[in-house]
Structure formats: structure tokens, C-alpha cells
OpenMM code with the backbone's topology and positions (N, CA, C; nanometers):
from openmm import Vec3, app, unit

residues = "MET SER THR CYS GLU PHE ARG ALA VAL ASP LYS ASP GLY ARG VAL VAL CYS GLN LYS ILE GLY GLN GLY ASP CYS GLU VAL SER PRO ASN LEU CYS ARG GLU CYS PRO GLY LYS GLN ALA ASN CYS GLU HIS ILE ARG PHE THR LEU ALA LYS THR ALA PRO ALA PRO ILE ILE VAL ARG TYR ALA THR GLY ARG VAL GLU VAL TRP ASN ASN ASP PRO PRO ALA LEU ARG PHE GLN ARG ALA ALA CYS ALA VAL LYS ALA ALA PRO ILE GLN SER PRO SER GLN CYS LEU ALA CYS THR MET ARG THR CYS ARG ALA LEU VAL GLU VAL GLN PRO VAL VAL GLN PRO ILE ALA HIS PRO GLY LYS VAL VAL GLN PHE PRO ARG PRO VAL ALA VAL ALA SER".split()
positions = [
    Vec3(1.9622, 1.5706, 0.2469),
    Vec3(1.8932, 1.4978, 0.1434),
    Vec3(1.9895, 1.4784, 0.0268),
    Vec3(1.9963, 1.3600, -0.0257),
    Vec3(2.0846, 1.3349, -0.1381),
    Vec3(2.0208, 1.3869, -0.2660),
    Vec3(2.1043, 1.4189, -0.3627),
    Vec3(2.0526, 1.4717, -0.4871),
    Vec3(1.9963, 1.3582, -0.5719),
    Vec3(1.8993, 1.3908, -0.6524),
    Vec3(1.8336, 1.2931, -0.7391),
    Vec3(1.8737, 1.3224, -0.8825),
    Vec3(1.9069, 1.2204, -0.9557),
    Vec3(1.9502, 1.2390, -1.0941),
    Vec3(1.8363, 1.2809, -1.1868),
    Vec3(1.7109, 1.2630, -1.1435),
    Vec3(1.5958, 1.2952, -1.2274),
    Vec3(1.5381, 1.4336, -1.1975),
    Vec3(1.5842, 1.4988, -1.0914),
    Vec3(1.5325, 1.6301, -1.0535),
    Vec3(1.6147, 1.7377, -1.1239),
    Vec3(1.5454, 1.8387, -1.1760),
    Vec3(1.6123, 1.9470, -1.2477),
    Vec3(1.5309, 2.0754, -1.2322),
    Vec3(1.5862, 2.1849, -1.2791),
    Vec3(1.5173, 2.3136, -1.2773),
    Vec3(1.4893, 2.3516, -1.4219),
    Vec3(1.3616, 2.3835, -1.4514),
    Vec3(1.3284, 2.4214, -1.5888),
    Vec3(1.3568, 2.5698, -1.6105),
    Vec3(1.3326, 2.6174, -1.7314),
    Vec3(1.3668, 2.7560, -1.7661),
    Vec3(1.2834, 2.8588, -1.6920),
    Vec3(1.1679, 2.8170, -1.6362),
    Vec3(1.0829, 2.9081, -1.5590),
    Vec3(1.1194, 2.9116, -1.4112),
    Vec3(1.2152, 2.8302, -1.3699),
    Vec3(1.2578, 2.8292, -1.2306),
    Vec3(1.1830, 2.7297, -1.1435),
    Vec3(1.1058, 2.6408, -1.2040),
    Vec3(1.0357, 2.5381, -1.1264),
    Vec3(1.1250, 2.4159, -1.1113),
    Vec3(1.1188, 2.3509, -0.9945),
    Vec3(1.1909, 2.2260, -0.9726),
    Vec3(1.1004, 2.1148, -1.0240),
    Vec3(1.1488, 2.0401, -1.1221),
    Vec3(1.0671, 1.9384, -1.1873),
    Vec3(1.1361, 1.8026, -1.1820),
    Vec3(1.0553, 1.6977, -1.1941),
    Vec3(1.1056, 1.5604, -1.1986),
    Vec3(1.0867, 1.5084, -1.3406),
    Vec3(1.1917, 1.4547, -1.3988),
    Vec3(1.1863, 1.4042, -1.5359),
    Vec3(1.1143, 1.2702, -1.5449),
    Vec3(1.0920, 1.2038, -1.4323),
    Vec3(1.0275, 1.0730, -1.4325),
    Vec3(0.8757, 1.0801, -1.4230),
    Vec3(0.8202, 1.1980, -1.3963),
    Vec3(0.6747, 1.2092, -1.3856),
    Vec3(0.6170, 1.2163, -1.5258),
    Vec3(0.5398, 1.1126, -1.5616),
    Vec3(0.4794, 1.1056, -1.6935),
    Vec3(0.3341, 1.1472, -1.6933),
    Vec3(0.2705, 1.1441, -1.5777),
    Vec3(0.1294, 1.1792, -1.5679),
    Vec3(0.1125, 1.2774, -1.4530),
    Vec3(0.0435, 1.3866, -1.4780),
    Vec3(0.0242, 1.4888, -1.3761),
    Vec3(0.1271, 1.5989, -1.3878),
    Vec3(0.1191, 1.6928, -1.2964),
    Vec3(0.2111, 1.8058, -1.2939),
    Vec3(0.3499, 1.7564, -1.2557),
    Vec3(0.4525, 1.8001, -1.3270),
    Vec3(0.5882, 1.7493, -1.3024),
    Vec3(0.6641, 1.8295, -1.1973),
    Vec3(0.6031, 1.9332, -1.1387),
    Vec3(0.6709, 2.0126, -1.0366),
    Vec3(0.6756, 1.9343, -0.9058),
    Vec3(0.7914, 1.9355, -0.8392),
    Vec3(0.8100, 1.8598, -0.7154),
    Vec3(0.8638, 1.9499, -0.6053),
    Vec3(0.8459, 1.9039, -0.4828),
    Vec3(0.8988, 1.9717, -0.3649),
    Vec3(0.9920, 1.8740, -0.2939),
    Vec3(1.0731, 1.9208, -0.2001),
    Vec3(1.1606, 1.8275, -0.1262),
    Vec3(1.0822, 1.7182, -0.0529),
    Vec3(0.9666, 1.7519, 0.0031),
    Vec3(0.8856, 1.6506, 0.0719),
    Vec3(0.8356, 1.5446, -0.0248),
    Vec3(0.7983, 1.5851, -0.1437),
    Vec3(0.7498, 1.4903, -0.2434),
    Vec3(0.8633, 1.4005, -0.2918),
    Vec3(0.9834, 1.4554, -0.3048),
    Vec3(1.0994, 1.3752, -0.3464),
    Vec3(1.1357, 1.2708, -0.2410),
    Vec3(1.1197, 1.3054, -0.1134),
    Vec3(1.1504, 1.2089, -0.0070),
    Vec3(1.0592, 1.0875, -0.0132),
    Vec3(0.9367, 1.1070, -0.0613),
    Vec3(0.8391, 0.9981, -0.0671),
    Vec3(0.8352, 0.9298, -0.2031),
    Vec3(0.9318, 0.9545, -0.2876),
    Vec3(0.9362, 0.8970, -0.4217),
    Vec3(0.9480, 0.7446, -0.4138),
    Vec3(0.8614, 0.6698, -0.4835),
    Vec3(0.8698, 0.5243, -0.4802),
    Vec3(0.9992, 0.4715, -0.5414),
    Vec3(1.0544, 0.5415, -0.6401),
    Vec3(1.1813, 0.4986, -0.6989),
    Vec3(1.2960, 0.5093, -0.6005),
    Vec3(1.2938, 0.6153, -0.5193),
    Vec3(1.3969, 0.6327, -0.4168),
    Vec3(1.3775, 0.5318, -0.3033),
    Vec3(1.2521, 0.5010, -0.2705),
    Vec3(1.2241, 0.4036, -0.1651),
    Vec3(1.2680, 0.2636, -0.2063),
    Vec3(1.2538, 0.2295, -0.3350),
    Vec3(1.2956, 0.0976, -0.3832),
    Vec3(1.4474, 0.0838, -0.3766),
    Vec3(1.5195, 0.1910, -0.4093),
    Vec3(1.6653, 0.1967, -0.3996),
    Vec3(1.7316, 0.0778, -0.4700),
    Vec3(1.6986, 0.0581, -0.5959),
    Vec3(1.7541, -0.0538, -0.6728),
    Vec3(1.7971, -0.0027, -0.8096),
    Vec3(1.9142, -0.0432, -0.8542),
    Vec3(1.9626, 0.0032, -0.9841),
    Vec3(1.8993, -0.0729, -1.1000),
    Vec3(1.8239, -0.1793, -1.0711),
    Vec3(1.7611, -0.2581, -1.1774),
    Vec3(1.6221, -0.2082, -1.2153),
    Vec3(1.5645, -0.1196, -1.1374),
    Vec3(1.4275, -0.0761, -1.1617),
    Vec3(1.4231, 0.0320, -1.2696),
    Vec3(1.3275, 0.0176, -1.3604),
    Vec3(1.3001, 0.1181, -1.4635),
    Vec3(1.1557, 0.1623, -1.4413),
    Vec3(1.1314, 0.2937, -1.4360),
    Vec3(0.9984, 0.3386, -1.3966),
    Vec3(0.9644, 0.4755, -1.4510),
    Vec3(0.8339, 0.5038, -1.4527),
    Vec3(0.7803, 0.6378, -1.4704),
    Vec3(0.6811, 0.6597, -1.3568),
    Vec3(0.6626, 0.7844, -1.3213),
    Vec3(0.5779, 0.8173, -1.2064),
    Vec3(0.4507, 0.8896, -1.2492),
    Vec3(0.3505, 0.8789, -1.1651),
    Vec3(0.2272, 0.9547, -1.1815),
    Vec3(0.2074, 1.0366, -1.0553),
    Vec3(0.1823, 1.1652, -1.0739),
    Vec3(0.1587, 1.2532, -0.9597),
    Vec3(0.0091, 1.2792, -0.9502),
    Vec3(-0.0465, 1.2502, -0.8337),
    Vec3(-0.1890, 1.2729, -0.8127),
    Vec3(-0.2063, 1.3772, -0.7047),
    Vec3(-0.2870, 1.4760, -0.7363),
    Vec3(-0.3204, 1.5793, -0.6387),
    Vec3(-0.4646, 1.5543, -0.5956),
    Vec3(-0.4908, 1.5492, -0.4661),
    Vec3(-0.6270, 1.5237, -0.4215),
    Vec3(-0.7197, 1.6389, -0.4594),
    Vec3(-0.8427, 1.6037, -0.4921),
    Vec3(-0.9406, 1.7055, -0.5283),
    Vec3(-0.9903, 1.7737, -0.4009),
    Vec3(-1.0019, 1.9049, -0.4034),
    Vec3(-1.0516, 1.9740, -0.2839),
    Vec3(-1.1998, 1.9415, -0.2596),
    Vec3(-1.2389, 1.9392, -0.1342),
    Vec3(-1.3775, 1.9132, -0.0954),
    Vec3(-1.4388, 2.0456, -0.0533),
    Vec3(-1.5534, 2.0773, -0.1123),
    Vec3(-1.6244, 2.2004, -0.0769),
    Vec3(-1.7345, 2.1631, 0.0219),
    Vec3(-1.7294, 2.2220, 0.1398),
    Vec3(-1.8267, 2.1952, 0.2450),
    Vec3(-1.9166, 2.3172, 0.2599),
    Vec3(-2.0467, 2.2955, 0.2448),
    Vec3(-2.1446, 2.4040, 0.2584),
    Vec3(-2.2278, 2.3769, 0.3846),
    Vec3(-2.2205, 2.4696, 0.4775),
    Vec3(-2.2954, 2.4568, 0.6020),
    Vec3(-2.4359, 2.5171, 0.5851),
    Vec3(-2.5270, 2.4779, 0.6736),
    Vec3(-2.6644, 2.5278, 0.6687),
    Vec3(-2.6711, 2.6781, 0.6953),
    Vec3(-2.5707, 2.7296, 0.7630),
    Vec3(-2.5683, 2.8733, 0.7932),
    Vec3(-2.5259, 2.9566, 0.6725),
    Vec3(-2.4849, 2.8915, 0.5660),
    Vec3(-2.4417, 2.9635, 0.4471),
    Vec3(-2.2912, 2.9745, 0.4351),
    Vec3(-2.2197, 2.9348, 0.5384),
    Vec3(-2.0734, 2.9403, 0.5346),
    Vec3(-2.0203, 2.8278, 0.4442),
    Vec3(-1.9174, 2.8567, 0.3685),
    Vec3(-1.8570, 2.7598, 0.2765),
    Vec3(-1.7092, 2.7467, 0.3110),
    Vec3(-1.6615, 2.6226, 0.3207),
    Vec3(-1.5188, 2.5952, 0.3452),
    Vec3(-1.4668, 2.5039, 0.2356),
    Vec3(-1.3428, 2.5241, 0.1993),
    Vec3(-1.2761, 2.4367, 0.1038),
    Vec3(-1.1702, 2.3580, 0.1807),
    Vec3(-1.1863, 2.2262, 0.1831),
    Vec3(-1.0897, 2.1396, 0.2512),
    Vec3(-0.9926, 2.0857, 0.1470),
    Vec3(-0.8685, 2.1257, 0.1598),
    Vec3(-0.7641, 2.0833, 0.0667),
    Vec3(-0.6353, 2.0626, 0.1452),
    Vec3(-0.6401, 1.9747, 0.2437),
    Vec3(-0.5256, 1.9558, 0.3332),
    Vec3(-0.4290, 1.8475, 0.2880),
    Vec3(-0.4715, 1.7584, 0.2009),
    Vec3(-0.3861, 1.6465, 0.1625),
    Vec3(-0.2801, 1.6907, 0.0626),
    Vec3(-0.1555, 1.6497, 0.0843),
    Vec3(-0.0501, 1.6852, -0.0109),
    Vec3(-0.0585, 1.5944, -0.1337),
    Vec3(0.0030, 1.6351, -0.2441),
    Vec3(0.0063, 1.5478, -0.3619),
    Vec3(0.0889, 1.4227, -0.3324),
    Vec3(0.0651, 1.3181, -0.4100),
    Vec3(0.1353, 1.1910, -0.3889),
    Vec3(0.1934, 1.1409, -0.5210),
    Vec3(0.3028, 1.0649, -0.5097),
    Vec3(0.3647, 1.0011, -0.6252),
    Vec3(0.3421, 0.8511, -0.6165),
    Vec3(0.3180, 0.7896, -0.7305),
    Vec3(0.3058, 0.6438, -0.7382),
    Vec3(0.3668, 0.6003, -0.8708),
    Vec3(0.3970, 0.4718, -0.8817),
    Vec3(0.4485, 0.4211, -1.0080),
    Vec3(0.3380, 0.4257, -1.1130),
    Vec3(0.3662, 0.4840, -1.2270),
    Vec3(0.2747, 0.4728, -1.3396),
    Vec3(0.3038, 0.3415, -1.4094),
    Vec3(0.4311, 0.3186, -1.4383),
    Vec3(0.4794, 0.1909, -1.4906),
    Vec3(0.6143, 0.1658, -1.4272),
    Vec3(0.6383, 0.0426, -1.3859),
    Vec3(0.7678, 0.0067, -1.3285),
    Vec3(0.7944, -0.1406, -1.3544),
    Vec3(0.9210, -0.1728, -1.3797),
    Vec3(0.9594, -0.3109, -1.4042),
    Vec3(1.1041, -0.3315, -1.3634),
    Vec3(1.1364, -0.4556, -1.3325),
    Vec3(1.2737, -0.4944, -1.2988),
    Vec3(1.3451, -0.5324, -1.4283),
    Vec3(1.4598, -0.4733, -1.4547),
    Vec3(1.5336, -0.5010, -1.5769),
    Vec3(1.5985, -0.6385, -1.5736),
    Vec3(1.6257, -0.6928, -1.4570),
    Vec3(1.6898, -0.8236, -1.4458),
    Vec3(1.5875, -0.9361, -1.4581),
    Vec3(1.4788, -0.9249, -1.3834),
    Vec3(1.3771, -1.0297, -1.3839),
    Vec3(1.2755, -1.0140, -1.4967),
    Vec3(1.2725, -0.8978, -1.5617),
    Vec3(1.1745, -0.8670, -1.6658),
    Vec3(1.0333, -0.8910, -1.6136),
    Vec3(1.0050, -0.8328, -1.4964),
    Vec3(0.8748, -0.8488, -1.4323),
    Vec3(0.8232, -0.7119, -1.3901),
    Vec3(0.6913, -0.6909, -1.3980),
    Vec3(0.6358, -0.5623, -1.3544),
    Vec3(0.6417, -0.5466, -1.2031),
    Vec3(0.6455, -0.4209, -1.1587),
    Vec3(0.6515, -0.3886, -1.0157),
    Vec3(0.5394, -0.2898, -0.9864),
    Vec3(0.4618, -0.3187, -0.8831),
    Vec3(0.3531, -0.2285, -0.8456),
    Vec3(0.3900, -0.1368, -0.7298),
    Vec3(0.4808, -0.1799, -0.6406),
    Vec3(0.5154, -0.0986, -0.5245),
    Vec3(0.6630, -0.1176, -0.4892),
    Vec3(0.7211, -0.0219, -0.4160),
    Vec3(0.8618, -0.0337, -0.3756),
    Vec3(0.8872, -0.1537, -0.2855),
    Vec3(0.7862, -0.2014, -0.2155),
    Vec3(0.8054, -0.3159, -0.1259),
    Vec3(0.8438, -0.4418, -0.2035),
    Vec3(0.8041, -0.4514, -0.3303),
    Vec3(0.8439, -0.5658, -0.4117),
    Vec3(0.9946, -0.5657, -0.4360),
    Vec3(1.0543, -0.4487, -0.4523),
    Vec3(1.1998, -0.4408, -0.4694),
    Vec3(1.2714, -0.4720, -0.3386),
    Vec3(1.2152, -0.4278, -0.2270),
    Vec3(1.2786, -0.4518, -0.0981),
    Vec3(1.2783, -0.5996, -0.0624),
    Vec3(1.1800, -0.6759, -0.1118),
    Vec3(1.1714, -0.8192, -0.0820),
    Vec3(1.2389, -0.9054, -0.1882),
    Vec3(1.3030, -0.8451, -0.2849),
    Vec3(1.3631, -0.9180, -0.3966),
    Vec3(1.4836, -1.0010, -0.3513),
    Vec3(1.4956, -1.1224, -0.4049),
    Vec3(1.6090, -1.2084, -0.3698),
    Vec3(1.7390, -1.1566, -0.4301),
    Vec3(1.7317, -1.0872, -0.5430),
    Vec3(1.8524, -1.0293, -0.6020),
    Vec3(1.9133, -0.9262, -0.5080),
    Vec3(1.8295, -0.8565, -0.4358),
    Vec3(1.8743, -0.7544, -0.3424),
    Vec3(1.9459, -0.8184, -0.2233),
    Vec3(1.8920, -0.9269, -0.1683),
    Vec3(1.9541, -0.9912, -0.0525),
    Vec3(2.0840, -1.0595, -0.0915),
    Vec3(2.0898, -1.1173, -0.2115),
    Vec3(2.2151, -1.1801, -0.2552),
    Vec3(2.3237, -1.0742, -0.2741),
    Vec3(2.2860, -0.9594, -0.3273),
    Vec3(2.3829, -0.8527, -0.3500),
    Vec3(2.4391, -0.8033, -0.2171),
    Vec3(2.3536, -0.7965, -0.1130),
    Vec3(2.3994, -0.7496, 0.0179),
    Vec3(2.4982, -0.8479, 0.0799),
    Vec3(2.4798, -0.9774, 0.0540),
    Vec3(2.5713, -1.0760, 0.1095),
    Vec3(2.7053, -1.0759, 0.0365),
    Vec3(2.7041, -1.0476, -0.0935),
    Vec3(2.8266, -1.0499, -0.1726),
    Vec3(2.9126, -0.9270, -0.1458),
    Vec3(2.8491, -0.8133, -0.1229),
    Vec3(2.9253, -0.6917, -0.0985),
    Vec3(3.0034, -0.7042, 0.0306),
    Vec3(3.1312, -0.6825, 0.0210),
    Vec3(3.2181, -0.6947, 0.1374),
    Vec3(3.2612, -0.5547, 0.1780),
    Vec3(3.2493, -0.5267, 0.3046),
    Vec3(3.2921, -0.3973, 0.3548),
    Vec3(3.4451, -0.3950, 0.3605),
    Vec3(3.5065, -0.2871, 0.3178),
    Vec3(3.6528, -0.2802, 0.3246),
    Vec3(3.6993, -0.2762, 0.4696),
    Vec3(3.8083, -0.3471, 0.4948),
    Vec3(3.8647, -0.3515, 0.6289),
    Vec3(3.9612, -0.2352, 0.6441),
    Vec3(3.9434, -0.1595, 0.7473),
    Vec3(4.0290, -0.0448, 0.7717),
    Vec3(4.1507, -0.0931, 0.8506),
    Vec3(4.2681, -0.0779, 0.7918),
    Vec3(4.3920, -0.1187, 0.8556),
    Vec3(4.4520, 0.0023, 0.9256),
    Vec3(4.5029, -0.0169, 1.0452),
    Vec3(4.5696, 0.0961, 1.1110),
    Vec3(4.6968, 0.1331, 1.0349),
    Vec3(4.7328, 0.2559, 1.0433),
    Vec3(4.8527, 0.3041, 0.9753),
    Vec3(4.9738, 0.2420, 1.0438),
    Vec3(5.0551, 0.1737, 0.9629),
    Vec3(5.1702, 0.1013, 1.0182),
    Vec3(5.2984, 0.1802, 0.9965),
    Vec3(5.3115, 0.2882, 1.0690),
    Vec3(5.4376, 0.3612, 1.0621),
    Vec3(5.4782, 0.3956, 1.2052),
    Vec3(5.6064, 0.3894, 1.2301),
    Vec3(5.6500, 0.4218, 1.3656),
    Vec3(5.6393, 0.5716, 1.3894),
    Vec3(5.5682, 0.6054, 1.4908),
    Vec3(5.5527, 0.7468, 1.5240),
    Vec3(5.6556, 0.7877, 1.6281),
    Vec3(5.6523, 0.9094, 1.6616),
    Vec3(5.7430, 0.9605, 1.7620),
    Vec3(5.6917, 0.9164, 1.8986),
    Vec3(5.7795, 0.8594, 1.9783),
    Vec3(5.7428, 0.8136, 2.1113),
    Vec3(5.7785, 0.9231, 2.2104),
    Vec3(5.6801, 0.9635, 2.2875),
    Vec3(5.7011, 1.0687, 2.3853),
    Vec3(5.6888, 1.0074, 2.5241),
    Vec3(5.7921, 1.0242, 2.6060),
    Vec3(5.7896, 0.9726, 2.7424),
    Vec3(5.7264, 1.0766, 2.8327),
    Vec3(5.6299, 1.0342, 2.9119),
    Vec3(5.5685, 1.1243, 3.0081),
    Vec3(5.6471, 1.1161, 3.1387),
    Vec3(5.6602, 1.2262, 3.2078),
    Vec3(5.7343, 1.2224, 3.3344),
    Vec3(5.6583, 1.1385, 3.4369),
    Vec3(5.7373, 1.0721, 3.5232),
    Vec3(5.6762, 0.9893, 3.6271),
    Vec3(5.6146, 1.0788, 3.7336),
    Vec3(5.5005, 1.0373, 3.7868),
    Vec3(5.4399, 1.1201, 3.8919),
    Vec3(5.5266, 1.1200, 4.0181),
    Vec3(5.5372, 1.2336, 4.0787),
    Vec3(5.6170, 1.2497, 4.1983),
    Vec3(5.5222, 1.2697, 4.3154),
    Vec3(5.5471, 1.1947, 4.4229),
    Vec3(5.4611, 1.2076, 4.5404),
    Vec3(5.4923, 1.3405, 4.6081),
    Vec3(5.3920, 1.4133, 4.6454),
    Vec3(5.4072, 1.5412, 4.7114),
    Vec3(5.3791, 1.5198, 4.8589),
    Vec3(5.4757, 1.5601, 4.9445),
    Vec3(5.4574, 1.5465, 5.0888),
    Vec3(5.3779, 1.6644, 5.1403),
    Vec3(5.2853, 1.6364, 5.2263),
    Vec3(5.2069, 1.7470, 5.2780),
    Vec3(5.2461, 1.7879, 5.4159),
] * unit.nanometer
topology = app.Topology()
chain = topology.addChain("A")
for resn in residues:
    res = topology.addResidue(resn, chain)
    for name in ("N", "CA", "C"):
        topology.addAtom(name, app.Element.getBySymbol(name[0]), res)
């Protein structure tokens, strides 16, 4: 997993995200993988995040047994996001992935051509195979 410039450790030892403006700012590696800012992968996006934790459901059976269902993990979404180039709001990472600025940038970027090393190396002659009579 690549490091995130917004993730840090606070003085209490919790891993926190500096971009979370609403909700608890503590994050886990799984939550960072699902970050909408990381999914957009664009240097033009400016954003803050909101972390939502699902409310647990209390189930009461007729027999008197009570269960608490809390299986859903917390989720991150954009609280506010906008493109700095287009000056337009963004609601989801898919808008950045479909952006024309992104496709033009991919066409302009040229991959470096790897040239073989042009130096004469030592030439080693292998012995010729000799037929063995049986």
C-alpha cells in the first residue's frame, strides 16, 4: 500500500486522516484503500471527507433474546470536493476518472525509451561440441 500524505499518527497513537472534516478522523488500512480521493487519483482535486459509521440494529426476538447487528464497516465519502482546473464541484471519484483533462494528460505523457547499454563487453568463445563415439 502506498503512503498517503494526509494520514498521520496523533499524540495518542491513533492513525488519523487530516482530510476527514465530519465524523471520527481515525482510519484503518481498509478504510484508506477505499478513500474517494485516492480512487480519483488526480492532482487537481481539492476535497474534504466525511466518515459515516452505520448505526447498529438491535434485534429483539419473541423468546427474549437480543442481538446487536453491527457488521457494516465505516465508509468515507466526499463532504466537499471540486476540481481546481475546471472550478466545478465533484460528487464522486467517477467524475474525475471520466474527465477530459485526465485523458489528454495520459496522451501527452510519454514513456521513456529504455536504450540498451552501448559498451563493448568481453566476448567469451564457447568450445565447439565434440562428437563422442560410442
